[in-house]
C-alpha positions in Angstrom: 0.0 0.0 0.0 1.3 3.5 -0.8 2.4 5.6 2.1 -0.4 8.1 2.2 1.5 10.5 4.4 4.0 11.1 1.6 1.2 12.5 -0.6 0.7 16.2 -1.1 -2.8 17.3 0.0 -4.7 20.5 0.6 -6.8 21.3 3.7 -9.4 24.1 3.8 -10.9 25.5 7.0 -14.0 27.4 5.9 -15.2 29.6 8.8 -18.0 32.1 8.9 -15.6 35.0 8.5 -12.5 33.6 6.9 -10.9 30.9 4.7 -7.7 29.3 5.7 -5.9 27.0 3.2 -2.8 24.9 3.6 -0.8 22.6 1.4 0.3 19.6 3.5 3.0 17.0 3.0 4.7 14.6 5.5 2.9 16.0 8.6 3.8 19.6 7.8 2.0 22.6 6.2 4.3 23.7 3.3 2.3 26.8 2.4 -0.6 28.7 3.8 -3.1 31.2 2.5 -5.6 33.3 4.4 -8.4 35.6 3.3 -11.5 37.1 4.7 -14.8 35.7 3.4 -17.7 37.8 1.9 -20.1 36.1 4.2 -23.1 38.2 3.2 -22.6 37.8 -0.5 -24.3 35.4 -3.0 -23.3 31.8 -3.0 -21.2 32.0 -6.1 -19.1 34.9 -4.7 -18.2 32.9 -1.6 -17.5 29.8 -3.8 -15.1 31.8 -5.9 -13.3 32.9 -2.8 -12.9 29.3 -1.7 -11.5 28.4 -5.2 -9.1 31.3 -5.0 -7.8 30.2 -1.6 -7.2 26.7 -3.0 -5.5 28.0 -6.1 -3.1 30.0 -3.9 -1.7 26.7 -2.4 -2.3 24.4 -5.4 0.5 22.6 -7.3 0.3 19.8 -9.8 1.4 17.2 -7.2 -1.7 17.7 -5.1 -3.6 14.4 -4.7 -6.7 15.6 -2.9 -8.5 18.6 -1.4 -10.4 18.4 2.0 -12.8 21.0 3.2 -14.1 21.5 6.8 -17.2 23.6 7.2 -19.3 24.7 10.2 -22.5 23.2 9.0 -24.4 20.0 8.2 -22.8 17.9 5.5 -23.9 15.0 3.3 -20.5 13.4 3.5 -21.0 10.8 0.7 -22.1 13.4 -1.9 -20.2 16.4 -0.5 -23.3 18.6 -0.2 -23.1 21.4 2.4 -26.2 22.7 4.1 -26.8 25.8 6.3 -23.2 27.0 6.8 -23.0 29.0 10.0 -22.7 32.8 9.3 -22.9 32.3 5.4 -26.7 32.8 4.7 -26.4 32.1 1.0 -25.0 28.6 1.6 -28.2 26.8 2.2 -27.4 23.9 -0.1 -24.2 23.8 -2.2 -22.8 20.7 -4.0 -19.3 21.7 -2.9 -17.6 18.4 -3.8 -18.9 18.4 -7.4 -18.1 22.1 -7.9 -14.5 21.8 -6.7 -13.8 18.5 -8.4 -15.0 20.0 -11.7 -12.6 22.9 -11.2 -9.5 21.2 -9.9 -9.9 17.6 -11.3 -8.9 16.2 -7.9 -10.9 14.1 -5.4 -12.5 16.4 -2.9 -13.7 15.4 0.7 -16.1 17.6 2.7 -17.0 17.2 6.3 -18.0 19.3 9.3 -15.4 21.1 11.4 -15.7 18.9 14.5 -15.1 15.7 12.4 -12.1 17.4 10.8 -10.7 18.4 14.2 -11.0 14.8 15.3 -9.4 13.2 12.3 -6.7 15.9 12.5 -5.8 14.8 16.0 -5.7 11.2 14.9 -3.0 11.9 12.2 -1.3 15.0 13.5 -2.0 15.5 17.2 -2.6 14.0 20.6 -4.6 11.0 19.4 -1.9 9.5 17.0 -1.5 6.3 19.0 -5.1 5.5 19.5 -7.8 3.7 17.5 -11.0 4.8 19.3 -11.2 8.6 19.7 -13.7 11.4 20.5 -12.9 15.0 19.7 -14.8 17.8 21.4 -14.7 21.4 20.1 -15.6 23.9 22.8 -16.5 27.2 21.2 -19.7 29.0 20.4 -21.2 25.5 20.3 -20.2 22.0 21.4 -19.0 19.9 18.4 -18.2 16.2 18.5 -16.2 13.9 16.2 -16.0 10.1 16.6 -13.4 7.7 15.4 -14.0 4.0 15.8 -11.4 1.5 14.8 -9.3 4.2 13.1 -12.1 5.6 10.9 -14.4 8.5 11.3 -17.9 7.5 12.2 -20.4 10.1 10.9 -23.6 8.0 10.7 -25.9 7.9 7.7 -26.7 11.6 7.7 -23.5 13.0 9.4 -25.6 13.3 12.6 -23.6 10.9 14.8 -22.1 12.3 17.9 -24.4 15.3 18.4 -24.1 15.0 22.1 -24.6 18.8 22.5 -28.2 18.4 21.4 -29.1 15.9 24.2 -31.4 17.3 26.8 -29.7 18.5 30.0 -31.2 20.5 32.8 -33.6 23.0 31.3 -31.8 23.1 27.9 -29.2 20.8 26.4 -25.5 20.0 26.9 -24.4 22.6 24.3 -26.1 25.3 26.3 -24.1 24.4 29.4 -20.8 23.1 27.8 -19.9 25.8 25.3 -19.6 29.6 25.2 -23.4 29.8 25.6 -23.0 28.9 29.2 -20.9 32.0 29.9 -23.0 34.3 27.8 -26.5 33.0 28.6 -26.2 31.8 32.1 -23.7 34.2 33.5 -23.9 37.1 31.0 -20.1 37.3 30.5 -17.8 36.5 27.6 -15.8 33.3 28.2 -12.5 35.1 27.3 -13.2 37.8 29.9 -13.8 35.2 32.5 -10.6 33.4 31.5 -8.6 36.6 32.0 -10.2 37.1 35.4 -9.5 33.5 36.4 -5.8 33.9 35.5 -5.7 36.7 38.0 -7.3 34.5 40.7 -10.8 36.1 40.6 -12.9 33.9 42.8 -16.2 34.6 41.0 -14.6 33.6 37.7 -13.0 30.5 39.1 -16.4 29.5 40.6 -18.0 29.8 37.1 -15.4 27.6 35.6 -16.0 25.0 38.4 -19.6 25.0 37.3 -18.6 24.6 33.7 -16.3 21.7 34.7 -19.2 20.0 36.5 -21.2 20.2 33.3 -18.3 18.9 31.2 -18.1 15.9 33.5 -21.7 15.2 32.8 -21.5 15.3 29.0 -18.3 13.3 29.0 -20.0 10.7 31.2 -22.8 10.4 28.6 -20.1 10.0 25.9 -18.4 7.2 27.9 -21.7 5.3 28.1 -22.3 5.6 24.4 -18.7 5.4 22.9 -16.2 4.2 25.5 -13.2 5.9 23.7 -9.6 5.4 24.6 -9.0 9.2 24.5 -11.0 12.4 24.3 -9.2 15.4 22.9 -10.6 18.9 23.6 -10.2 21.8 21.2 -11.7 25.2 20.6 -11.2 28.5 22.3 -12.6 27.3 25.7 -10.2 24.4 25.9 -7.5 27.0 26.8 -9.3 27.3 30.1 -8.9 23.6 30.9 -6.7 24.3 34.1 -9.7 26.1 35.6 -12.4 23.5 35.0 -10.5 20.1 34.9 -10.6 19.4 38.6 -14.4 19.7 38.9 -14.7 17.7 35.6 -12.7 14.9 37.0 -14.6 14.9 40.2 -17.7 14.0 38.2 -15.8 11.4 36.0 -14.4 9.7 39.1 -17.9 8.7 40.0 -18.5 7.0 36.7 -19.9 3.5 37.6 -17.5 1.4 35.3 -14.2 1.6 37.0 -12.1 0.3 34.1 -13.6 2.9 31.8 -12.8 5.9 34.1 -9.3 4.6 35.1 -8.2 4.0 31.5 -9.7 7.2 30.0 -7.3 9.8 28.7 -8.3 13.4 28.2 -5.9 15.8 26.4 -6.0 19.3 25.1 -5.0 20.0 21.5 -1.6 21.6 21.1 -1.9 22.3 17.3 -3.1 25.8 16.3 -3.4 24.6 12.7 -5.4 21.5 13.4 -8.5 22.7 11.4 -6.4 22.9 8.2 -4.6 19.6 8.9 -7.8 17.8 9.8 -9.5 18.9 6.6 -6.6 17.5 4.6 -6.6 14.3 6.7 -10.0 13.4 5.3 -8.0 11.9 2.4 -6.0 9.7 4.9 -9.2 8.5 6.5 -10.6 7.5 3.1 -7.4 5.7 2.0 -6.4 4.0 5.3 
């Protein structure tokens, strides 16, 4: 079998405000390109910006293009629905459009799945076969890898733990930036700065957040029983302030072998979104 890591691939992180593109080979990003996105423009305008970003890192040796998007994806057909902050992208056949333009295989998936497969090939989960990735930002995203392959379900809906009912809302409400904004009426970054200075009120809020994280991770353990959970997203930087309370909850998990063998790590790759989008090729070829 060919050594897939020797192949040149492209990863695209399509956010609601920007596009980041990277050409990847042998675990490194050889070239990057960044541009703001015209989020309020028509669908074709945004598509041309994506194409332009790819062209800026494209070379003839490129074997595939992977795109991560903050929205619902028909993974098999590469159709993107309802991209966050891009109103015109209600339904776009992104795989077909990009393959027609570049004549290369194109893989499309949501950003949480890209984060998780990126950690599998480039990050903290390299040595594990059964993995969960959690992105803690404006929402709570989840990616699942079972026996070394992404598991997305029939409709790319697998792993939507954030939508499970919890307290008076759902886990996402209590385990993402929504918790700080909606429950405590503060921005998470503001509370992080205050916690770094030892502010007791901020530290108490992060303890509450840690308790909620312990609850959602317990639910994940019942459903998936992974070897490792990797946390990413902006809120993961606050891990030192919520990890103790999180582990207090997890240490009460009823299956001792599960809780004792569980590993929880924080991503250490600032480029994991680009790398993970590119790694969709690896997941297909492995």
